[in-house]
N, CA, C and O atoms as a DFTB+ gen file, in Angstrom:
652 C
 N C O
     1  1       0.838      -1.173       0.000
     2  2       0.000       0.000       0.000
     3  2       0.891       1.247       0.000
     4  3       1.856       1.325       0.759
     5  1       0.569       2.191      -0.832
     6  2       1.337       3.419      -0.946
     7  2       0.793       4.452       0.039
     8  3      -0.409       4.714       0.059
     9  1       1.669       5.041       0.857
    10  2       1.180       6.091       1.755
    11  2       0.794       7.327       0.954
    12  3       1.472       7.691      -0.007
    13  1      -0.275       7.956       1.347
    14  2      -0.772       9.134       0.652
    15  2      -0.597      10.363       1.518
    16  3      -0.818      10.316       2.728
    17  1      -0.204      11.454       0.903
    18  2      -0.090      12.710       1.619
    19  2      -1.457      13.373       1.679
    20  3      -1.828      13.951       2.700
    21  1      -2.197      13.290       0.593
    22  2      -3.499      13.939       0.493
    23  2      -4.573      12.882       0.605
    24  3      -4.566      11.910      -0.150
    25  1      -5.491      13.052       1.531
    26  2      -6.566      12.079       1.736
    27  2      -7.891      12.732       1.371
    28  3      -8.585      13.257       2.241
    29  1      -8.234      12.703       0.137
    30  2      -9.480      13.320      -0.299
    31  2      -9.695      13.052      -1.763
    32  3      -9.031      12.215      -2.373
    33  1     -10.614      13.763      -2.296
    34  2     -10.956      13.603      -3.700
    35  2     -10.250      14.678      -4.511
    36  3     -10.698      15.824      -4.558
    37  1      -9.150      14.309      -5.147
    38  2      -8.397      15.273      -5.938
    39  2      -9.242      15.877      -7.047
    40  3      -9.097      17.056      -7.371
    41  1     -10.118      15.077      -7.626
    42  2     -10.935      15.566      -8.737
    43  2     -11.863      16.691      -8.302
    44  3     -12.259      17.515      -9.127
    45  1     -12.215      16.739      -7.023
    46  2     -13.133      17.761      -6.523
    47  2     -12.415      18.937      -5.865
    48  3     -13.056      19.925      -5.508
    49  1     -11.104      18.847      -5.700
    50  2     -10.359      19.872      -4.966
    51  2     -10.233      21.156      -5.772
    52  3      -9.899      21.131      -6.956
    53  1     -10.509      22.293      -5.106
    54  2     -10.291      23.592      -5.733
    55  2      -8.859      24.058      -5.523
    56  3      -8.291      24.744      -6.373
    57  1      -8.279      23.686      -4.391
    58  2      -6.888      24.035      -4.097
    59  2      -6.002      22.860      -4.483
    60  3      -6.432      21.706      -4.475
    61  1      -4.780      23.172      -4.815
    62  2      -3.840      22.141      -5.250
    63  2      -3.540      21.219      -4.061
    64  3      -3.036      21.685      -3.039
    65  1      -3.842      19.921      -4.179
    66  2      -3.493      18.987      -3.104
    67  2      -1.975      18.941      -2.933
    68  3      -1.233      19.032      -3.911
    69  1      -1.522      18.800      -1.700
    70  2      -0.096      18.796      -1.415
    71  2       0.639      17.752      -2.247
    72  3       1.691      18.036      -2.820
    73  1       0.093      16.568      -2.313
    74  2       0.730      15.490      -3.064
    75  2       0.853      15.834      -4.550
    76  3       1.910      15.645      -5.151
    77  1      -0.226      16.334      -5.131
    78  2      -0.199      16.702      -6.552
    79  2       0.755      17.844      -6.831
    80  3       1.451      17.851      -7.846
    81  1       0.786      18.817      -5.920
    82  2       1.700      19.940      -6.096
    83  2       3.151      19.511      -5.995
    84  3       3.983      19.919      -6.806
    85  1       3.458      18.684      -4.997
    86  2       4.839      18.212      -4.838
    87  2       5.291      17.397      -6.040
    88  3       6.367      17.636      -6.588
    89  1       4.477      16.441      -6.447
    90  2       4.868      15.587      -7.573
    91  2       4.956      16.391      -8.870
    92  3       5.855      16.174      -9.682
    93  1       4.024      17.313      -9.055
    94  2       4.040      18.126     -10.268
    95  2       5.257      19.029     -10.351
    96  3       5.869      19.153     -11.412
    97  1       5.616      19.669      -9.229
    98  2       6.745      20.582      -9.242
    99  2       8.081      19.866      -9.212
   100  3       9.063      20.391      -9.737
   101  1       8.151      18.683      -8.617
   102  2       9.421      17.945      -8.630
   103  2       9.824      17.573     -10.053
   104  3      11.007      17.592     -10.393
   105  1       8.844      17.236     -10.878
   106  2       9.143      16.900     -12.274
   107  2       9.713      18.103     -13.017
   108  3      10.595      17.957     -13.864
   109  1       9.204      19.298     -12.695
   110  2       9.696      20.519     -13.340
   111  2      11.041      20.931     -12.744
   112  3      11.903      21.453     -13.451
   113  1      11.219      20.696     -11.446
   114  2      12.488      21.005     -10.790
   115  2      13.646      20.264     -11.461
   116  3      14.756      20.788     -11.551
   117  1      13.383      19.060     -11.924
   118  2      14.431      18.293     -12.598
   119  2      14.944      19.027     -13.834
   120  3      16.125      18.922     -14.164
   121  1      14.073      19.769     -14.523
   122  2      14.516      20.555     -15.676
   123  2      15.522      21.624     -15.237
   124  3      16.518      21.863     -15.920
   125  1      15.257      22.262     -14.099
   126  2      16.182      23.276     -13.582
   127  2      17.511      22.637     -13.182
   128  3      18.575      23.211     -13.415
   129  1      17.446      21.449     -12.581
   130  2      18.677      20.738     -12.199
   131  2      19.487      20.407     -13.452
   132  3      20.705      20.580     -13.470
   133  1      18.814      19.935     -14.493
   134  2      19.510      19.596     -15.737
   135  2      20.099      20.840     -16.399
   136  3      21.198      20.789     -16.952
   137  1      19.373      21.953     -16.346
   138  2      19.909      23.200     -16.901
   139  2      21.163      23.618     -16.137
   140  3      22.155      24.017     -16.746
   141  1      21.124      23.531     -14.832
   142  2      22.290      23.862     -14.012
   143  2      23.459      22.933     -14.345
   144  3      24.596      23.382     -14.491
   145  1      23.170      21.638     -14.464
   146  2      24.230      20.674     -14.818
   147  2      24.824      20.978     -16.185
   148  3      26.023      20.803     -16.399
   149  1      23.983      21.433     -17.113
   150  2      24.507      21.756     -18.448
   151  2      25.463      22.948     -18.394
   152  3      26.378      23.051     -19.211
   153  1      25.252      23.839     -17.440
   154  2      26.124      25.000     -17.296
   155  2      27.433      24.654     -16.578
   156  3      28.461      25.293     -16.803
   157  1      27.381      23.637     -15.714
   158  2      28.537      23.304     -14.878
   159  2      29.428      22.212     -15.470
   160  3      30.502      21.935     -14.936
   161  1      28.997      21.598     -16.554
   162  2      29.764      20.495     -17.140
   163  2      30.248      20.882     -18.533
   164  3      29.900      21.937     -19.064
   165  1      31.052      20.010     -19.103
   166  2      31.539      20.249     -20.464
   167  2      31.767      18.907     -21.148
   168  3      31.696      17.848     -20.523
   169  1      32.037      18.978     -22.428
   170  2      32.396      17.787     -23.196
   171  2      31.315      16.730     -23.251
   172  3      30.133      17.025     -23.428
   173  1      31.750      15.484     -23.093
   174  2      30.832      14.346     -23.211
   175  2      29.779      14.338     -22.111
   176  3      28.643      13.919     -22.334
   177  1      30.156      14.798     -20.932
   178  2      29.175      14.834     -19.835
   179  2      28.073      15.830     -20.158
   180  3      26.898      15.562     -19.906
   181  1      28.442      16.972     -20.712
   182  2      27.444      17.976     -21.083
   183  2      26.520      17.441     -22.167
   184  3      25.311      17.666     -22.111
   185  1      27.066      16.740     -23.147
   186  2      26.238      16.132     -24.194
   187  2      25.263      15.115     -23.591
   188  3      24.103      15.031     -23.993
   189  1      25.760      14.348     -22.619
   190  2      24.896      13.382     -21.938
   191  2      23.765      14.095     -21.189
   192  3      22.624      13.633     -21.200
   193  1      24.081      15.215     -20.540
   194  2      23.067      15.984     -19.811
   195  2      21.967      16.434     -20.771
   196  3      20.786      16.361     -20.431
   197  1      22.336      16.893     -21.956
   198  2      21.332      17.338     -22.924
   199  2      20.486      16.161     -23.429
   200  3      19.280      16.304     -23.630
   201  1      21.116      15.009     -23.631
   202  2      20.333      13.821     -24.028
   203  2      19.356      13.428     -22.935
   204  3      18.193      13.128     -23.203
   205  1      19.842      13.433     -21.699
   206  2      18.981      13.105     -20.560
   207  2      17.836      14.113     -20.442
   208  3      16.698      13.731     -20.167
   209  1      18.131      15.382     -20.646
   210  2      17.099      16.421     -20.577
   211  2      16.030      16.200     -21.647
   212  3      14.839      16.359     -21.378
   213  1      16.448      15.838     -22.851
   214  2      15.473      15.606     -23.923
   215  2      14.592      14.407     -23.604
   216  3      13.387      14.434     -23.858
   217  1      15.183      13.361     -23.052
   218  2      14.396      12.192     -22.658
   219  2      13.458      12.562     -21.512
   220  3      12.322      12.089     -21.466
   221  1      13.921      13.403     -20.586
   222  2      13.073      13.838     -19.468
   223  2      11.873      14.625     -19.996
   224  3      10.744      14.407     -19.557
   225  1      12.115      15.532     -20.932
   226  2      11.017      16.320     -21.511
   227  2      10.035      15.392     -22.234
   228  3       8.821      15.542     -22.096
   229  1      10.553      14.449     -22.991
   230  2       9.678      13.477     -23.666
   231  2       8.854      12.713     -22.635
   232  3       7.661      12.479     -22.828
   233  1       9.502      12.328     -21.542
   234  2       8.797      11.622     -20.473
   235  2       7.716      12.476     -19.829
   236  3       6.671      11.959     -19.434
   237  1       7.960      13.781     -19.719
   238  2       6.934      14.674     -19.173
   239  2       5.677      14.649     -20.029
   240  3       4.563      14.591     -19.509
   241  1       5.862      14.693     -21.344
   242  2       4.690      14.644     -22.226
   243  2       3.953      13.314     -22.085
   244  3       2.723      13.289     -22.064
   245  1       4.681      12.229     -21.991
   246  2       4.039      10.922     -21.801
   247  2       3.323      10.868     -20.453
   248  3       2.228      10.315     -20.353
   249  1       3.939      11.442     -19.418
   250  2       3.317      11.490     -18.101
   251  2       2.047      12.331     -18.136
   252  3       1.015      11.906     -17.617
   253  1       2.106      13.520     -18.740
   254  2       0.925      14.378     -18.822
   255  2      -0.181      13.685     -19.612
   256  3      -1.363      13.861     -19.317
   257  1       0.200      12.907     -20.603
   258  2      -0.798      12.137     -21.357
   259  2      -1.509      11.152     -20.437
   260  3      -2.729      11.003     -20.505
   261  1      -0.748      10.481     -19.580
   262  2      -1.349       9.551     -18.633
   263  2      -2.239      10.241     -17.624
   264  3      -3.263       9.693     -17.218
   265  1      -1.855      11.449     -17.213
   266  2      -2.694      12.226     -16.293
   267  2      -4.035      12.527     -16.956
   268  3      -5.086      12.392     -16.330
   269  1      -3.995      12.934     -18.220
   270  2      -5.237      13.213     -18.942
   271  2      -6.109      11.967     -19.040
   272  3      -7.316      12.017     -18.803
   273  1      -5.488      10.864     -19.387
   274  2      -6.255       9.625     -19.545
   275  2      -6.859       9.197     -18.214
   276  3      -8.028       8.817     -18.157
   277  1      -6.073       9.257     -17.149
   278  2      -6.582       8.870     -15.840
   279  2      -7.680       9.797     -15.348
   280  3      -8.661       9.344     -14.759
   281  1      -7.519      11.097     -15.587
   282  2      -8.523      12.062     -15.135
   283  2      -9.846      11.866     -15.866
   284  3     -10.903      12.168     -15.312
   285  1      -9.806      11.375     -17.080
   286  2     -11.051      11.192     -17.833
   287  2     -11.968      10.169     -17.164
   288  3     -13.182      10.207     -17.365
   289  1     -11.411       9.267     -16.383
   290  2     -12.236       8.275     -15.705
   291  2     -12.979       8.862     -14.512
   292  3     -13.963       8.287     -14.048
   293  1     -12.509      10.017     -14.008
   294  2     -13.173      10.665     -12.881
   295  2     -14.274      11.614     -13.337
   296  3     -15.030      12.132     -12.514
   297  1     -14.367      11.841     -14.630
   298  2     -15.406      12.704     -15.162
   299  2     -16.752      12.040     -14.915
   300  3     -16.936      10.878     -15.279
   301  1     -17.713      12.760     -14.297
   302  2     -19.024      12.153     -14.026
   303  2     -19.721      11.624     -15.279
   304  3     -20.495      10.669     -15.211
   305  1     -19.442      12.252     -16.420
   306  2     -20.041      11.800     -17.678
   307  2     -19.259      10.664     -18.310
   308  3     -19.681      10.103     -19.322
   309  1     -18.126      10.322     -17.721
   310  2     -17.281       9.269     -18.277
   311  2     -16.365       9.823     -19.350
   312  3     -16.492      10.981     -19.747
   313  1     -15.446       9.001     -19.817
   314  2     -14.523       9.455     -20.858
   315  2     -15.262       9.808     -22.146
   316  3     -16.248       9.165     -22.508
   317  1     -14.778      10.819     -22.817
   318  2     -15.318      11.208     -24.125
   319  2     -14.372      10.696     -25.204
   320  3     -13.243      10.303     -24.914
   321  1     -14.833      10.704     -26.433
   322  2     -14.014      10.239     -27.547
   323  2     -12.725      11.044     -27.649
   324  3     -11.685      10.501     -28.019
   325  1     -12.784      12.332     -27.326
   326  2     -11.582      13.168     -27.437
   327  2     -10.533      12.794     -26.394
   328  3      -9.350      13.071     -26.597
   329  1     -10.931      12.175     -25.285
   330  2      -9.963      11.859     -24.226
   331  2      -8.865      10.904     -24.689
   332  3      -7.689      11.208     -24.490
   333  1      -9.197       9.758     -25.300
   334  2      -8.087       8.920     -25.789
   335  2      -7.318       9.564     -26.932
   336  3      -6.135       9.277     -27.112
   337  1      -7.963      10.428     -27.708
   338  2      -7.246      11.126     -28.781
   339  2      -6.227      12.100     -28.205
   340  3      -5.115      12.220     -28.719
   341  1      -6.612      12.803     -27.125
   342  2      -5.665      13.699     -26.448
   343  2      -4.522      12.874     -25.879
   344  3      -3.354      13.227     -26.036
   345  1      -4.862      11.773     -25.217
   346  2      -3.837      10.892     -24.638
   347  2      -2.858      10.423     -25.703
   348  3      -1.645      10.522     -25.518
   349  1      -3.368       9.919     -26.806
   350  2      -2.491       9.380     -27.853
   351  2      -1.631      10.464     -28.490
   352  3      -0.450      10.241     -28.759
   353  1      -2.218      11.643     -28.733
   354  2      -1.424      12.708     -29.365
   355  2      -0.314      13.177     -28.432
   356  3       0.803      13.432     -28.883
   357  1      -0.606      13.295     -27.135
   358  2       0.438      13.722     -26.187
   359  2       1.477      12.621     -26.006
   360  3       2.676      12.895     -25.949
   361  1       1.019      11.391     -25.916
   362  2       1.942      10.274     -25.709
   363  2       2.898      10.122     -26.898
   364  3       4.111      10.015     -26.719
   365  1       2.337      10.114     -28.107
   366  2       3.189       9.963     -29.280
   367  2       3.992      11.230     -29.551
   368  3       5.064      11.160     -30.152
   369  1       3.491      12.388     -29.119
   370  2       4.293      13.606     -29.192
   371  2       5.537      13.474     -28.320
   372  3       6.634      13.858     -28.726
   373  1       5.356      12.926     -27.114
   374  2       6.502      12.696     -26.237
   375  2       7.477      11.701     -26.822
   376  3       8.690      11.911     -26.784
   377  1       6.949      10.616     -27.363
   378  2       7.831       9.628     -27.994
   379  2       8.557      10.236     -29.187
   380  3       9.725       9.936     -29.432
   381  1       7.862      11.087     -29.924
   382  2       8.482      11.760     -31.064
   383  2       9.653      12.636     -30.639
   384  3      10.680      12.682     -31.316
   385  1       9.494      13.338     -29.506
   386  2      10.596      14.165     -29.014
   387  2      11.826      13.331     -28.706
   388  3      12.957      13.774     -28.902
   389  1      11.595      12.121     -28.221
   390  2      12.727      11.244     -27.906
   391  2      13.401      10.726     -29.172
   392  3      14.600      10.450     -29.168
   393  1      12.638      10.594     -30.252
   394  2      13.164       9.980     -31.473
   395  2      13.629      10.983     -32.529
   396  3      14.463      10.654     -33.372
   397  1      13.100      12.190     -32.487
   398  2      13.472      13.186     -33.489
   399  2      14.921      13.637     -33.305
   400  3      15.490      13.493     -32.224
   401  1      15.506      14.179     -34.360
   402  2      16.836      14.785     -34.185
   403  2      16.774      15.868     -33.107
   404  3      15.763      16.554     -32.958
   405  1      17.849      16.006     -32.376
   406  2      17.894      16.907     -31.220
   407  2      17.456      18.326     -31.567
   408  3      16.650      18.923     -30.852
   409  1      17.977      18.857     -32.645
   410  2      17.669      20.243     -33.025
   411  2      16.164      20.432     -33.235
   412  3      15.594      21.424     -32.781
   413  1      15.528      19.494     -33.914
   414  2      14.087      19.568     -34.164
   415  2      13.300      19.411     -32.869
   416  3      12.350      20.153     -32.622
   417  1      13.694      18.449     -32.047
   418  2      12.983      18.197     -30.794
   419  2      12.998      19.421     -29.889
   420  3      11.975      19.783     -29.308
   421  1      14.164      20.058     -29.771
   422  2      14.252      21.222     -28.892
   423  2      13.469      22.403     -29.438
   424  3      13.049      23.270     -28.671
   425  1      13.265      22.454     -30.743
   426  2      12.482      23.559     -31.321
   427  2      10.984      23.383     -31.088
   428  3      10.275      24.370     -30.889
   429  1      10.494      22.156     -31.110
   430  2       9.043      21.970     -30.978
   431  2       8.590      21.712     -29.536
   432  3       7.405      21.856     -29.235
   433  1       9.496      21.338     -28.653
   434  2       9.106      21.021     -27.273
   435  2       8.451      22.195     -26.539
   436  3       7.439      21.985     -25.870
   437  1       8.985      23.433     -26.634
   438  2       8.307      24.535     -25.935
   439  2       6.879      24.766     -26.446
   440  3       5.971      25.046     -25.663
   441  1       6.693      24.647     -27.763
   442  2       5.349      24.819     -28.321
   443  2       4.413      23.720     -27.812
   444  3       3.249      23.978     -27.510
   445  1       4.925      22.509     -27.722
   446  2       4.115      21.413     -27.190
   447  2       3.702      21.644     -25.748
   448  3       2.586      21.305     -25.355
   449  1       4.605      22.223     -24.956
   450  2       4.277      22.507     -23.558
   451  2       3.219      23.603     -23.477
   452  3       2.327      23.538     -22.632
   453  1       3.309      24.608     -24.347
   454  2       2.285      25.658     -24.363
   455  2       0.937      25.097     -24.823
   456  3      -0.107      25.513     -24.321
   457  1       0.951      24.169     -25.763
   458  2      -0.299      23.511     -26.164
   459  2      -0.890      22.710     -25.007
   460  3      -2.105      22.691     -24.813
   461  1      -0.027      22.056     -24.247
   462  2      -0.483      21.318     -23.075
   463  2      -1.125      22.270     -22.074
   464  3      -2.175      21.965     -21.507
   465  1      -0.501      23.414     -21.858
   466  2      -1.045      24.423     -20.951
   467  2      -2.431      24.863     -21.409
   468  3      -3.378      24.869     -20.622
   469  1      -2.546      25.230     -22.675
   470  2      -3.839      25.672     -23.195
   471  2      -4.901      24.593     -23.081
   472  3      -6.041      24.868     -22.706
   473  1      -4.522      23.367     -23.406
   474  2      -5.473      22.263     -23.311
   475  2      -5.893      21.977     -21.883
   476  3      -7.069      21.727     -21.621
   477  1      -4.948      22.010     -20.958
   478  2      -5.271      21.734     -19.554
   479  2      -6.220      22.778     -18.982
   480  3      -7.176      22.432     -18.288
   481  1      -5.964      24.047     -19.267
   482  2      -6.831      25.108     -18.766
   483  2      -8.226      24.978     -19.384
   484  3      -9.232      25.095     -18.684
   485  1      -8.282      24.741     -20.677
   486  2      -9.564      24.575     -21.360
   487  2     -10.359      23.409     -20.760
   488  3     -11.544      23.551     -20.456
   489  1      -9.707      22.270     -20.595
   490  2     -10.410      21.087     -20.070
   491  2     -10.778      21.248     -18.600
   492  3     -11.826      20.760     -18.178
   493  1      -9.946      21.917     -17.814
   494  2     -10.278      22.143     -16.403
   495  2     -11.480      23.076     -16.270
   496  3     -12.313      22.892     -15.383
   497  1     -11.571      24.063     -17.138
   498  2     -12.736      24.965     -17.113
   499  2     -14.016      24.235     -17.491
   500  3     -15.103      24.641     -17.082
   501  1     -13.901      23.173     -18.260
   502  2     -15.065      22.361     -18.633
   503  2     -15.320      21.237     -17.630
   504  3     -16.183      20.388     -17.855
   505  1     -14.576      21.227     -16.528
   506  2     -14.662      20.171     -15.504
   507  2     -14.297      18.796     -16.046
   508  3     -14.796      17.784     -15.556
   509  1     -13.438      18.753     -17.044
   510  2     -12.961      17.480     -17.572
   511  2     -11.602      17.116     -16.989
   512  3     -11.140      15.987     -17.157
   513  1     -10.966      18.042     -16.315
   514  2      -9.767      17.812     -15.512
   515  2     -10.060      18.402     -14.141
   516  3     -10.945      19.248     -14.013
   517  1      -9.337      17.975     -13.120
   518  2      -9.606      18.518     -11.788
   519  2      -9.504      20.046     -11.760
   520  3      -8.669      20.633     -12.449
   521  1     -10.354      20.678     -10.964
   522  2     -10.396      22.136     -10.877
   523  2      -9.055      22.735     -10.434
   524  3      -8.693      23.842     -10.833
   525  1      -8.331      21.983      -9.603
   526  2      -7.069      22.544      -9.112
   527  2      -6.047      22.732     -10.226
   528  3      -5.043      23.416     -10.025
   529  1      -6.281      22.141     -11.396
   530  2      -5.381      22.374     -12.530
   531  2      -5.365      23.852     -12.921
   532  3      -4.367      24.343     -13.448
   533  1      -6.468      24.562     -12.665
   534  2      -6.514      25.991     -12.982
   535  2      -5.537      26.781     -12.123
   536  3      -5.091      27.854     -12.528
   537  1      -5.199      26.270     -10.948
   538  2      -4.221      26.924     -10.081
   539  2      -2.808      26.391     -10.322
   540  3      -1.844      27.156     -10.296
   541  1      -2.685      25.096     -10.553
   542  2      -1.374      24.461     -10.672
   543  2      -0.743      24.642     -12.044
   544  3       0.403      25.079     -12.150
   545  1      -1.475      24.313     -13.078
   546  2      -0.881      24.181     -14.398
   547  2      -0.358      25.457     -15.041
   548  3       0.728      25.419     -15.621
   549  1      -1.067      26.599     -14.976
   550  2      -0.534      27.753     -15.717
   551  2       0.897      28.109     -15.334
   552  3       1.761      28.167     -16.209
   553  1       1.171      28.345     -14.074
   554  2       2.526      28.731     -13.680
   555  2       3.496      27.572     -13.867
   556  3       4.621      27.771     -14.324
   557  1       3.069      26.372     -13.517
   558  2       3.934      25.188     -13.640
   559  2       4.384      24.997     -15.089
   560  3       5.571      24.795     -15.344
   561  1       3.465      25.058     -16.021
   562  2       3.817      24.793     -17.411
   563  2       4.503      25.987     -18.077
   564  3       5.253      25.802     -19.035
   565  1       4.262      27.201     -17.591
   566  2       5.037      28.341     -18.099
   567  2       6.488      28.236     -17.644
   568  3       7.401      28.519     -18.420
   569  1       6.710      27.834     -16.400
   570  2       8.079      27.614     -15.921
   571  2       8.731      26.497     -16.726
   572  3       9.883      26.618     -17.144
   573  1       7.990      25.405     -16.944
   574  2       8.529      24.284     -17.730
   575  2       8.881      24.742     -19.144
   576  3       9.927      24.364     -19.671
   577  1       8.023      25.546     -19.759
   578  2       8.285      26.040     -21.112
   579  2       9.554      26.884     -21.146
   580  3      10.375      26.735     -22.051
   581  1       9.719      27.768     -20.165
   582  2      10.917      28.609     -20.113
   583  2      12.176      27.758     -19.930
   584  3      13.185      27.990     -20.596
   585  1      12.119      26.776     -19.029
   586  2      13.287      25.916     -18.803
   587  2      13.606      25.077     -20.035
   588  3      14.774      24.876     -20.368
   589  1      12.570      24.589     -20.711
   590  2      12.781      23.801     -21.928
   591  2      13.412      24.679     -23.012
   592  3      14.318      24.240     -23.721
   593  1      12.936      25.910     -23.137
   594  2      13.514      26.824     -24.132
   595  2      14.984      27.109     -23.813
   596  3      15.818      27.140     -24.718
   597  1      15.302      27.316     -22.543
   598  2      16.693      27.558     -22.148
   599  2      17.564      26.328     -22.391
   600  3      18.691      26.446     -22.870
   601  1      17.044      25.159     -22.061
   602  2      17.795      23.921     -22.318
   603  2      18.023      23.733     -23.819
   604  3      19.117      23.370     -24.251
   605  1      16.975      23.985     -24.606
   606  2      17.098      23.837     -26.054
   607  2      18.123      24.794     -26.644
   608  3      18.908      24.414     -27.513
   609  1      18.114      26.034     -26.173
   610  2      19.092      27.017     -26.641
   611  2      20.512      26.589     -26.270
   612  3      21.431      26.665     -27.086
   613  1      20.674      26.139     -25.028
   614  2      22.003      25.685     -24.597
   615  2      22.442      24.449     -25.379
   616  3      23.619      24.312     -25.713
   617  1      21.507      23.554     -25.671
   618  2      21.846      22.346     -26.436
   619  2      22.273      22.712     -27.855
   620  3      23.239      22.151     -28.373
   621  1      21.567      23.646     -28.487
   622  2      21.949      24.085     -29.839
   623  2      23.316      24.752     -29.817
   624  3      24.136      24.519     -30.705
   625  1      23.569      25.583     -28.804
   626  2      24.885      26.239     -28.690
   627  2      25.987      25.214     -28.460
   628  3      27.100      25.374     -28.961
   629  1      25.684      24.160     -27.704
   630  2      26.661      23.102     -27.457
   631  2      27.013      22.389     -28.756
   632  3      28.184      22.097     -28.998
   633  1      26.033      22.107     -29.586
   634  2      26.280      21.437     -30.856
   635  2      27.097      22.329     -31.775
   636  3      28.032      21.872     -32.433
   637  1      26.731      23.625     -31.814
   638  2      27.465      24.557     -32.675
   639  2      28.918      24.722     -32.213
   640  3      29.823      24.845     -33.038
   641  1      29.139      24.724     -30.898
   642  2      30.488      24.874     -30.377
   643  2      31.351      23.655     -30.696
   644  3      32.553      23.776     -30.934
   645  1      30.716      22.470     -30.696
   646  2      31.461      21.248     -31.010
   647  2      31.671      21.104     -32.511
   648  3      32.696      20.590     -32.958
   649  1      30.682      21.567     -33.291
   650  2      30.706      21.349     -34.725
   651  2      31.540      22.316     -35.438
   652  3      31.652      22.250     -36.662
C-alpha cells in the first residue's frame, strides 16, 4: 500500500493537493537541475546531460498524457471520444521528441508545452480535468516552457560549439 499525503478527492479539490503539487513541481524542478548541470559540465558529460534532458522532456509529455487519460475516468459523464485522442497525441508527441533529431525536438518542445497548458486550462474549465489544474498548471507549465527553451538554446549552442 502506498502512503498518501493527500486524503481526499483530488478531482473535486479547488486548491492544489499537497501530493499533486509536490509531484508536479518535482518533475519541473528536474529541468532546472539539468539546466544547471549543463552550465557546470563540459564535453561528453554535457552532451549526456542534454540527451537526458530531452528524454526527461519526452517523459513529461508521456506522463501528462497519462494524467489526462486517468482524469477522464473521474469525469461524471465518463470518458469522451476526445480523451483517448488527447492521450495518444500527447503520448506519441513525447515519444516523437525522444526519437526526433535533437535540433528539431528542442524547437518543438516549448510549443508542445504551451499547447499542453492551453489544453489543460480549457479542459479544467469544462470540468474534464480537476479544478485545481486551474491553479497548478498555468505557472507550472510556463516555468517548464521557459526551462525547456533555455535547455534547447544551450543544447543548440553546445552542438554549434562542437561542430
